[in-house]
N, C-alpha and C positions, 0 to 999 in steps of 0.2 A: 169590037171585042172578040177575042179568040178564047175558046174553051181551054182551061188549064189541064184538062184530062186528055181530050182527043185532038185538040187544036182545031176543031171545027169552028166555022164562023157563022153558023146559023143558030144564034141565041135569041130567043123570043120571050116576051112576057106571056106566061101561061097560068091558067087556073090550076092549082094543085090542092091536095088535102094533106095536111100534116096530121100525124097520128100520135096521140098521147094516151098512155095507159093510166087509168085512174081507178084504183082499187081493182075490181074484177072486170072493169069495162074498158073499152077503147073509145076515145073521143076523137072525132075528126074535126079539124079546123080548116075551113076553106080560106086560102090566101092566093095572091098573085105574086109570082116570083119569076126571075129570069131562068129559063131552062134551055140547055143545049139540046137541040133537036136531033143531034147525031148520037150522043151517048146518054142523055138524060141527067147530066150533072146540073144541080140546082145552085143558084147564086142568090144569097139573102143579103139585103141591105140592113143597116143597123136598126132602122125603125121597125122593120118586120121582125127581126130577132127580139127586140124589146117587147113588141106586141105579143109574140108567142110566149115569152117568159112570163109576162103579166097574166095572160090567160091561163097558162099552166099553173101558176101560183094560186089563182082564184079557184080553179077546178079542184086542186088538192086540198085547199083550206076550207072551202065552203061546200054546201050541198046545192050547187048550181042546177037550176032546172034545165034539162037537156031534152031534145027531141029524139025519141027512139026511132031508129030506122031499120031495125032488124034484130036478129038474135044470133048468137053463136052457141052452138050446141056441141058437146063432146061425147063421142061414142066410146064406151069403155069395153075393152075386149072381155068376153065372158058374160056380159050382161044379156039378159033375155030380152027378146023383142016382143 
């Protein structure tokens, strides 16, 4: 298989994290997909896309228990420290 973007031929199954915004949070979902090692293009099979769609639907509709792995903070200009 050749990459459709860079035409490289080094495409390997790789662990990646897909990012989904849910309300004010970002949820990462770990999956394995084919990734071009030259340019980073990702290739998703139908089963993986269906899985991601199902998980996204559950995250949006329910109050799914998630593991907190950090925080994102925002500095507002003019705020006192």
